[in-house]
DRENPA-3360 file (N, C-alpha, C; in nm, 2 decimals, always signed):
BEGIN
1 = MNLKSITY = -1.11/-1.33/+2.77/-1.17/-1.39/+2.65/-1.21/-1.54/+2.69 ~ -1.32/-1.57/+2.65/-1.37/-1.71/+2.67/-1.30/-1.81/+2.57 ~ -1.21/-1.88/+2.62/-1.14/-1.97/+2.53/-1.22/-2.09/+2.49 ~ -1.34/-2.11/+2.54/-1.43/-2.22/+2.50/-1.54/-2.17/+2.41 ~ -1.53/-2.04/+2.37/-1.63/-1.99/+2.28/-1.62/-2.06/+2.14 ~ -1.73/-2.07/+2.07/-1.74/-2.13/+1.94/-1.64/-2.06/+1.84 ~ -1.65/-1.93/+1.85/-1.56/-1.85/+1.76/-1.41/-1.87/+1.78 ~ -1.37/-1.87/+1.91/-1.23/-1.90/+1.94/-1.19/-2.04/+1.90;
9 = RRAAETFR = -1.27/-2.13/+1.93/-1.24/-2.27/+1.89/-1.23/-2.29/+1.74 ~ -1.32/-2.22/+1.66/-1.32/-2.23/+1.52/-1.19/-2.17/+1.46 ~ -1.15/-2.05/+1.52/-1.03/-1.99/+1.47/-0.90/-2.08/+1.51 ~ -0.90/-2.12/+1.63/-0.79/-2.20/+1.68/-0.78/-2.33/+1.60 ~ -0.89/-2.40/+1.57/-0.88/-2.52/+1.49/-0.84/-2.49/+1.34 ~ -0.88/-2.38/+1.29/-0.85/-2.35/+1.15/-0.70/-2.33/+1.14 ~ -0.63/-2.27/+1.24/-0.49/-2.24/+1.23/-0.41/-2.34/+1.31 ~ -0.47/-2.44/+1.37/-0.40/-2.55/+1.45/-0.33/-2.48/+1.57;
17 = ITQPDHWR = -0.40/-2.40/+1.64/-0.34/-2.33/+1.76/-0.36/-2.42/+1.88 ~ -0.25/-2.46/+1.94/-0.25/-2.53/+2.06/-0.20/-2.46/+2.19 ~ -0.12/-2.35/+2.16/-0.07/-2.27/+2.27/-0.08/-2.12/+2.22 ~ -0.10/-2.03/+2.32/-0.12/-1.89/+2.28/+0.00/-1.84/+2.19 ~ +0.12/-1.89/+2.21/+0.23/-1.84/+2.14/+0.22/-1.87/+1.99 ~ +0.14/-1.97/+1.95/+0.12/-2.00/+1.81/+0.05/-1.90/+1.73 ~ -0.02/-1.80/+1.80/-0.09/-1.70/+1.73/+0.01/-1.60/+1.66 ~ +0.14/-1.60/+1.70/+0.24/-1.51/+1.64/+0.25/-1.53/+1.49;
25 = RISAADVL = +0.22/-1.65/+1.44/+0.24/-1.68/+1.29/+0.11/-1.65/+1.21 ~ +0.01/-1.60/+1.28/-0.12/-1.57/+1.21/-0.14/-1.41/+1.20 ~ -0.18/-1.36/+1.09/-0.20/-1.22/+1.07/-0.35/-1.18/+1.10 ~ -0.37/-1.06/+1.12/-0.51/-1.01/+1.15/-0.60/-1.04/+1.03 ~ -0.55/-1.03/+0.91/-0.63/-1.06/+0.79/-0.67/-1.20/+0.79 ~ -0.58/-1.29/+0.83/-0.61/-1.43/+0.84/-0.72/-1.46/+0.94 ~ -0.72/-1.40/+1.05/-0.82/-1.42/+1.15/-0.96/-1.37/+1.09 ~ -0.96/-1.25/+1.03/-1.08/-1.20/+0.98/-1.14/-1.29/+0.86;
33 = AVDKCGKK = -1.06/-1.37/+0.80/-1.10/-1.45/+0.69/-1.18/-1.57/+0.74 ~ -1.17/-1.60/+0.87/-1.24/-1.72/+0.93/-1.38/-1.68/+0.94 ~ -1.47/-1.78/+0.91/-1.61/-1.76/+0.91/-1.66/-1.71/+1.05 ~ -1.73/-1.61/+1.06/-1.79/-1.55/+1.19/-1.68/-1.49/+1.28 ~ -1.56/-1.46/+1.23/-1.46/-1.40/+1.31/-1.45/-1.25/+1.26 ~ -1.52/-1.16/+1.34/-1.52/-1.03/+1.29/-1.42/-0.94/+1.37 ~ -1.44/-0.81/+1.35/-1.35/-0.71/+1.42/-1.36/-0.72/+1.57 ~ -1.48/-0.74/+1.62/-1.49/-0.75/+1.77/-1.41/-0.87/+1.82;
41 = FLNQLRLY = -1.42/-0.98/+1.76/-1.34/-1.10/+1.80/-1.19/-1.07/+1.79 ~ -1.15/-1.01/+1.68/-1.01/-0.98/+1.65/-0.96/-0.89/+1.76 ~ -1.03/-0.79/+1.80/-0.99/-0.70/+1.91/-0.98/-0.77/+2.04 ~ -1.07/-0.86/+2.07/-1.07/-0.94/+2.20/-0.95/-1.03/+2.19 ~ -0.92/-1.09/+2.08/-0.80/-1.18/+2.07/-0.67/-1.10/+2.09 ~ -0.67/-0.98/+2.03/-0.55/-0.89/+2.05/-0.52/-0.86/+2.20 ~ -0.63/-0.83/+2.27/-0.62/-0.79/+2.41/-0.57/-0.92/+2.49 ~ -0.63/-1.03/+2.46/-0.59/-1.16/+2.52/-0.45/-1.18/+2.50;
49 = LAHRGINL = -0.40/-1.17/+2.38/-0.26/-1.19/+2.35/-0.17/-1.09/+2.41 ~ -0.21/-0.96/+2.41/-0.13/-0.85/+2.46/-0.10/-0.87/+2.61 ~ -0.19/-0.93/+2.68/-0.17/-0.96/+2.83/-0.06/-1.06/+2.84 ~ -0.03/-1.13/+2.74/+0.07/-1.24/+2.75/+0.20/-1.19/+2.67 ~ +0.20/-1.07/+2.62/+0.32/-1.02/+2.55/+0.33/-1.07/+2.41 ~ +0.22/-1.11/+2.35/+0.22/-1.17/+2.22/+0.14/-1.08/+2.12 ~ +0.20/-1.07/+2.00/+0.13/-0.99/+1.89/+0.10/-1.09/+1.77 ~ +0.00/-1.06/+1.70/-0.02/-1.13/+1.57/+0.08/-1.09/+1.48;
57 = RGDNTSYR = +0.11/-1.17/+1.37/+0.21/-1.14/+1.28/+0.18/-1.01/+1.21 ~ +0.28/-0.92/+1.21/+0.27/-0.79/+1.14/+0.18/-0.69/+1.21 ~ +0.15/-0.72/+1.34/+0.06/-0.64/+1.41/+0.13/-0.58/+1.53 ~ +0.21/-0.48/+1.51/+0.29/-0.42/+1.61/+0.23/-0.28/+1.66 ~ +0.10/-0.26/+1.64/+0.04/-0.14/+1.68/+0.00/-0.14/+1.83 ~ -0.02/-0.02/+1.88/-0.07/+0.00/+2.01/-0.22/-0.04/+2.02 ~ -0.26/-0.09/+2.13/-0.40/-0.12/+2.15/-0.50/+0.00/+2.12 ~ -0.44/+0.12/+2.13/-0.53/+0.24/+2.11/-0.56/+0.25/+1.96;
65 = DWE = -0.48/+0.19/+1.87/-0.50/+0.20/+1.73/-0.60/+0.10/+1.68 ~ -0.65/+0.01/+1.76/-0.74/-0.10/+1.72/-0.88/-0.06/+1.70 ~ -0.92/+0.05/+1.76/-1.06/+0.10/+1.75/-1.09/+0.16/+1.62;
% end
């Protein structure tokens, strides 16, 4: 995931994310509520976080369920 993308920066600034671990307090619905953050971005974010052993709040599903 490109951490310098406009969409990622917009989401990170909205939730004041400074470290990947901070995404744990954000839910998938919160991410989708951000302007121009759609399902594709959400799935990319989930994969990015999964590689680091991090889930979004209340998001304990397998990556196979995201599609």
